[in-house]
C-alpha positions in Angstrom: 0.0 0.0 0.0 1.4 3.4 -1.0 1.5 6.2 1.5 0.2 9.7 1.0 3.6 11.2 0.0 4.1 8.6 -2.7 0.6 9.1 -4.1 1.1 12.9 -4.2 4.5 12.4 -6.0 2.8 10.2 -8.6 0.1 12.8 -9.2 2.7 15.6 -9.5 4.6 13.6 -12.1 1.6 13.2 -14.3 0.2 10.3 -16.2 2.7 7.9 -17.8 3.7 4.3 -18.5 2.9 3.3 -14.9 0.2 5.8 -13.8 -3.3 6.5 -15.1 -5.8 9.1 -13.7 -9.5 8.7 -13.6 -11.9 11.4 -12.3 -14.5 8.7 -11.5 -15.3 5.1 -12.2 -16.5 5.0 -15.9 -20.1 3.8 -16.5 -18.7 0.8 -18.2 -16.4 -0.7 -15.6 -14.8 -2.9 -18.3 -12.9 0.3 -19.5 -11.2 0.4 -16.1 -10.4 -3.3 -16.4 -8.8 -2.9 -19.8 -6.3 -0.4 -18.2 -5.7 -2.9 -15.4 -5.0 -5.7 -17.9 -2.6 -3.4 -19.8 -0.7 -2.6 -16.6 -0.4 -6.3 -15.8 1.0 -7.0 -19.2 3.6 -4.3 -18.7 5.5 -3.5 -15.6 2.5 -2.9 -13.3 1.1 0.5 -12.4 -1.4 2.6 -10.5 -4.9 3.6 -11.4 -5.8 6.7 -9.4 -9.5 7.4 -9.2 -10.4 10.9 -8.1 -7.7 12.7 -10.1 -8.4 14.6 -13.4 -6.2 14.8 -16.4 -4.5 18.0 -15.1 -3.5 16.3 -11.8 -6.2 18.0 -9.8 -7.5 15.9 -6.9 -11.3 15.6 -7.1 -13.0 14.2 -4.0 -14.6 10.9 -4.9 -16.4 8.1 -3.1 -16.7 4.4 -4.1 -19.8 2.8 -2.7 -19.7 -0.9 -2.0 -21.5 -1.8 -5.2 -18.9 0.0 -7.3 -16.1 -1.6 -5.5 -17.8 -5.0 -6.0 -18.3 -4.2 -9.7 -14.5 -3.4 -10.1 -13.4 -6.5 -8.3 -15.9 -8.6 -10.3 -14.6 -7.2 -13.6 -11.0 -7.8 -12.5 -11.9 -11.4 -11.8 -12.7 -11.8 -15.5 -9.0 -11.3 -16.4 -7.3 -14.6 -17.2 -5.1 -15.9 -15.7 -6.2 -14.7 -12.3 -4.7 -11.4 -11.2 -4.7 -10.0 -7.7 -4.9 -6.2 -7.4 -5.2 -4.1 -4.3 -8.0 -1.5 -4.0 -7.7 1.1 -1.2 -8.3 4.8 -0.5 -5.9 7.5 0.5 -6.7 10.9 1.9 -5.0 13.9 0.2 -5.8 17.4 1.5 -9.1 16.2 3.0 -10.0 14.6 -0.3 -10.2 10.9 -1.1 -8.3 9.2 -3.9 -8.9 5.6 -4.6 -5.9 3.5 -5.7 -5.9 0.3 -7.8 -2.4 -1.1 -7.3 -1.7 -3.4 -10.3 1.3 -5.7 -10.2 3.5 -6.7 -13.1 2.0 -10.0 -13.9 4.1 -13.1 -13.6 1.9 -15.2 -16.0 1.8 -12.9 -19.0 -0.1 -12.5 -21.3 -3.2 -11.5 -19.4 -6.4 -11.6 -21.4 -9.6 -9.7 -20.8 -12.8 -10.5 -22.8 -10.7 -12.5 -25.3 -8.3 -9.6 -26.0 -4.8 -8.6 -25.0 -4.2 -5.1 -23.8 -0.7 -3.5 -23.5 0.8 -0.3 -22.3 2.2 2.1 -25.0 3.6 5.2 -23.3 0.9 6.8 -21.3 -1.9 4.9 -23.2 -3.3 1.4 -23.2 -3.9 -0.3 -26.5 -5.6 -3.4 -27.7 -3.5 -5.7 -29.9 -5.1 -6.2 -33.2 -2.6 -7.8 -35.7 -0.9 -11.1 -35.7 2.5 -9.4 -35.7 1.6 -7.3 -32.7 0.5 -10.4 -30.8 3.5 -12.4 -31.9 5.9 -9.7 -30.8 4.2 -9.4 -27.4 4.2 -13.2 -26.9 7.9 -13.2 -27.7 8.5 -10.4 -25.2 6.8 -12.6 -22.6 9.0 -15.5 -23.5 6.0 -17.5 -24.6 6.7 -18.5 -28.2 9.9 -18.6 -30.1 10.2 -20.0 -33.6 13.5 -21.7 -32.8 11.9 -23.5 -29.8 9.0 -25.1 -31.7 9.3 -28.9 -32.1 10.8 -29.9 -35.5 9.3 -33.3 -36.0 11.1 -34.0 -39.4 14.6 -33.4 -38.0 16.5 -36.2 -36.3 19.7 -34.6 -35.1 21.5 -37.9 -34.8 20.8 -38.8 -38.5 20.2 -35.5 -40.3 22.8 -33.3 -38.7 25.8 -32.0 -40.8 28.8 -33.7 -39.3 31.1 -30.8 -40.4 28.9 -28.3 -38.7 29.1 -30.3 -35.4 32.9 -30.4 -35.8 33.0 -26.6 -36.4 30.8 -26.0 -33.4 33.0 -28.1 -31.2 36.1 -26.3 -32.4 34.8 -22.8 -32.1 33.1 -23.4 -28.8 36.3 -25.0 -27.5 34.6 -28.2 -26.4 36.5 -31.3 -25.3 36.7 -33.9 -28.1 35.9 -36.6 -25.6 32.4 -35.1 -24.8 29.8 -37.2 -26.6 27.5 -35.5 -29.1 24.4 -36.6 -27.1 25.7 -34.8 -24.0 26.5 -31.6 -26.0 23.0 -31.6 -27.6 21.3 -32.0 -24.2 23.4 -29.4 -22.6 22.5 -26.9 -25.4 18.8 -27.7 -24.8 18.2 -28.6 -28.4 15.3 -30.8 -27.5 11.7 -30.2 -26.3 10.5 -31.9 -23.1 9.3 -34.9 -25.1 12.7 -35.3 -26.8 11.9 -33.8 -30.2 14.5 -31.6 -31.7 13.7 -27.9 -31.9 13.5 -25.7 -35.1 16.7 -23.9 -34.0 18.6 -27.2 -33.9 17.5 -28.0 -37.4 18.5 -24.6 -38.7 21.8 -24.5 -36.9 23.0 -28.1 -37.4 20.9 -29.4 -40.4 22.5 -30.2 -43.7 19.9 -28.4 -45.9 17.3 -26.8 -43.6 16.1 -24.6 -46.5 14.3 -27.6 -47.9 11.8 -27.3 -45.1 12.4 -23.6 -44.3 12.8 -22.1 -47.8 12.8 -18.6 -46.4 15.7 -19.3 -44.1 18.4 -18.3 -46.6 20.7 -15.4 -47.1 20.6 -13.7 -50.5 23.5 -11.5 -51.7 22.9 -9.1 -54.6 25.4 -6.8 -56.3 23.9 -3.9 -58.2 25.5 -1.5 -60.7 25.0 2.1 -59.6 23.0 3.3 -56.6 19.6 1.8 -57.4 18.1 -1.7 -58.0 17.9 -1.5 -61.8 20.8 -3.5 -62.9 21.9 -6.7 -61.2 25.5 -7.8 -61.7 25.6 -10.8 -59.3 22.9 -12.6 -57.3 23.6 -15.5 -55.0 21.4 -17.3 -52.5 23.1 -19.2 -49.7 21.4 -22.0 -47.8 22.7 -24.6 -45.4 23.3 -24.2 -41.7 23.1 -20.7 -40.3 26.8 -20.7 -39.6 27.5 -21.8 -43.2 25.3 -18.9 -44.4 27.4 -16.5 -42.3 30.7 -17.8 -43.7 29.4 -17.8 -47.3 28.0 -14.2 -47.0 31.2 -13.0 -45.5 33.2 -14.6 -48.4 30.9 -13.0 -50.9 31.3 -9.6 -49.4 35.1 -10.0 -49.3 35.1 -10.9 -53.0 33.2 -7.7 -53.9 34.7 -5.1 -51.5 37.9 -3.2 -52.3 41.0 -3.8 -50.2 44.4 -2.2 -50.0 47.6 -3.5 -48.5 49.9 -1.7 -46.2 53.4 -3.1 -45.9 55.8 -1.8 -43.3 59.3 -3.3 -42.9 59.6 -7.1 -43.0 56.4 -7.8 -41.2 53.2 -9.2 -42.8 51.1 -6.9 -44.9 48.1 -5.3 -43.3 44.7 -5.5 -45.1 42.8 -2.2 -45.2 39.2 -2.8 -46.3 37.0 0.0 -47.7 34.5 -0.9 -44.9 35.8 -2.7 -41.8 34.8 -6.4 -42.1 33.9 -6.4 -38.4 30.7 -4.4 -39.1 29.5 -7.1 -41.5 30.3 -9.9 -39.1 28.1 -8.1 -36.5 25.3 -7.3 -38.9 25.1 -10.7 -40.4 25.1 -12.5 -37.1 22.5 -10.1 -35.8 20.3 -10.7 -38.9 20.6 -14.5 -38.6 19.9 -14.4 -34.8 17.2 -11.8 -34.6 15.2 -12.2 -37.8 11.5 -13.1 -37.7 11.5 -16.7 -39.0 7.7 -16.7 -38.8 7.7 -14.3 -41.7 8.0 -16.6 -44.7 7.7 -14.0 -47.5 11.2 -12.5 -47.1 14.8 -13.6 -46.5 17.9 -12.0 -45.2 19.2 -9.6 -47.9 22.7 -8.3 -48.4 22.7 -5.7 -51.1 25.8 -3.9 -52.4 25.6 -0.7 -54.4 28.3 1.6 -55.7 27.9 3.9 -52.6 26.6 1.6 -49.8 26.0 -1.9 -48.5 22.6 -2.7 -46.9 21.9 -5.7 -44.7 18.2 -6.4 -44.0 16.3 -9.0 -42.1 12.5 -9.6 -41.7 11.0 -8.2 -38.5 11.5 -4.8 -37.0 12.6 -4.2 -33.5 10.7 -5.7 -30.6 9.0 -3.0 -28.6 11.1 -3.4 -25.5 14.3 -3.0 -27.7 12.9 -0.1 -29.6 12.5 1.9 -26.4 16.3 1.7 -25.8 17.8 0.9 -29.2 21.5 0.2 -29.1 21.6 -0.4 -25.4 19.0 -3.2 -24.7 18.9 -6.5 -26.5 16.1 -9.1 -26.9 16.2 -11.7 -29.5 13.4 -13.5 -31.3 15.5 -16.6 -31.4 17.3 -17.2 -28.0 18.4 -20.7 -28.9 20.1 -19.6 -32.2 21.6 -16.5 -30.5 22.9 -18.7 -27.7 24.6 -21.1 -30.2 26.3 -18.2 -32.0 27.4 -17.0 -28.5 28.9 -20.3 -27.7 30.9 -20.1 -30.9 32.3 -16.8 -29.7 30.7 -14.9 -32.6 28.8 -12.7 -30.3 30.7 -10.9 -27.6 28.3 -9.1 -25.2 24.6 -8.7 -25.2 23.5 -5.4 -26.7 27.0 -4.5 -27.7 26.7 -5.1 -31.5 25.3 -1.7 -32.5 27.9 0.3 -30.5 30.7 -1.8 -31.9 29.5 -1.2 -35.5 29.3 2.5 -34.8 32.8 2.6 -33.3 34.4 0.5 -36.2 32.9 2.9 -38.8 34.1 5.9 -36.9 37.6 4.5 -36.6 37.7 4.0 -40.3 36.7 7.7 -40.9 33.4 6.6 -42.4 29.9 7.7 -41.6 28.2 5.9 -38.8 25.8 3.1 -40.0 22.2 4.0 -40.5 19.5 1.8 -39.0 15.9 1.6 -40.3 13.6 -0.4 -38.0 10.1 -0.4 -39.5 8.9 -3.8 -40.8 12.4 -4.9 -41.9 15.5 -4.1 -39.9 18.1 -2.6 -42.2 21.7 -1.6 -41.5 23.2 0.7 -44.1 27.0 1.1 -44.4 28.3 3.9 -46.6 31.2 2.9 -48.8 34.3 5.0 -48.7 36.2 6.7 -51.6 37.6 4.0 -53.9 40.9 2.5 -52.6 43.6 3.2 -55.1 45.5 0.1 -56.3 49.1 0.6 -57.0 48.9 -1.9 -59.8 47.0 0.6 -61.9 49.6 3.4 -62.3 50.4 6.0 -65.0 52.7 3.6 -66.8 49.9 1.0 -67.1 47.4 3.6 -68.3 49.8 4.4 -71.1 49.9 0.8 -72.3 46.2 -0.1 -72.4 43.5 1.5 -74.5 40.3 3.2 -73.2 38.1 0.1 -73.4 40.7 -2.1 -71.6 41.0 0.6 -69.0 37.2 0.6 -68.6 37.2 -3.2 -68.2 40.0 -2.9 -65.6 38.0 -0.4 -63.6 34.9 -2.6 -63.8 36.8 -5.6 -62.4 38.3 -3.4 -59.8 34.8 -2.3 -58.7 33.0 -5.7 -59.3 35.6 -8.5 -58.9 34.5 -12.0 -60.0 32.5 -11.0 -63.1 32.6 -13.3 -66.2 33.2 -12.2 -69.8 29.5 -12.1 -70.7 28.7 -9.8 -67.7 31.6 -7.5 -68.6 30.5 -7.4 -72.3 27.0 -6.2 -71.1 28.6 -3.5 -69.0 30.8 -2.1 -71.7 28.2 -2.5 -74.5 30.4 -4.7 -76.6 30.1 -8.3 -77.9 31.4 -11.2 -75.9 34.3 -11.8 -78.3 35.4 -8.2 -78.0 35.2 -8.4 -74.2 37.3 -11.5 -74.2 39.9 -9.8 -76.4 40.2 -7.0 -73.9 40.4 -9.5 -71.0 43.1 -11.6 -72.7 45.2 -8.4 -73.2 44.9 -7.5 -69.5 45.7 -11.1 -68.5 48.9 -11.0 -70.7 49.9 -7.7 -69.0 49.6 -9.4 -65.7 46.9 -7.0 -64.4 44.1 -9.5 -64.0 43.6 -13.2 -63.7 40.8 -15.7 -64.1 39.8 -17.7 -61.0 37.5 -20.7 -60.5 35.9 -23.2 -62.9 35.3 -22.2 -66.5 31.6 -22.1 -66.1 31.2 -20.2 -62.9 34.5 -18.5 -62.4 35.4 -14.8 -63.0 38.1 -12.2 -63.4 40.0 -10.5 -60.5 42.8 -8.0 -60.2 46.0 -9.8 -59.9 
């Protein structure tokens, strides 16, 4: 029970996330119960009856029948919720207090609906996305915890993935797989593997979860008109992370700094650490219930965008960059065990700091619907191979081809022909000339390989 001074302090502070004023009990008592249900689904709060919107105390009296009506309406909240109802005298005026605890058995439902607190207001959840987000906040449903009846981890797991996990998690080679799986809580209570286990250790989880892939697209220019390269990576989530990083490294520009006899230092146009953070975040926090979209890594001439389905959970949005809550705690925990996640809620600050140290603009974050991180590319890194002497020995078209390969490494002759508006035989002639000069080289198989600066 709150004392007089505390009640007065609440009134002086005004309505907010934990406090609601009512001049009197509304004619429809259920309106009061909706507010109570919202408080219970949040962090608890106080309904002060006898206080107007301006914080003025208005003397009020609750007869027995009204108190009974309030208690009766509260009893309709499910699961059962105990609230205190008592009066406090302020300056010879009576204020009635309904003291609502933060419920331990969220979500609380009233008349078949869920009510939540948004700032100083209470709202009824309407959409499936709103309800799913709320349930996730309450730790009630997680996609990666759902039983995956088609996946038998002892028969369907990728052996190499298990080995990689053991290595990165620094687990003893003598520890049996069964013990590791149980310690990681990869099974439901009845012994069925969870979705998260299938996505993290399965050979081809995209066969059952076709949306659980990472798509990497390279565009020419700054819009989505012309696609140069488009790859979709499936497999275990860790394999997707490795493949996406490899794809990015093949497209980004890198310079080498050599000092003395020591090893050369790689200087990437955008620090690779920001992509490691962003990709792990996307794989861990994306909304896997959303089957109409995948994780996207899109590279333009001026930026790289990494997007994943599902905006920020409400509790994270209130303190973005400082508070963390994942939609997929099992998957997030597995990445943590592999030491790919350092500290909870530290990813955003680390990305910001890495871009700042590289003298690049801080990343931009767009959080509505899709969560998108945008990294601006720096000024093109000059490659000492392309110097004035070289420019004197190659013609304009060869120079154009060289610059294209510099910007978009890994292209084949047909793509290059499209970009320079020449026939494939002409493009091959320019390419062969550059190969003979030792400026470029062809890597990979004949069918799917491409050209790179040497």
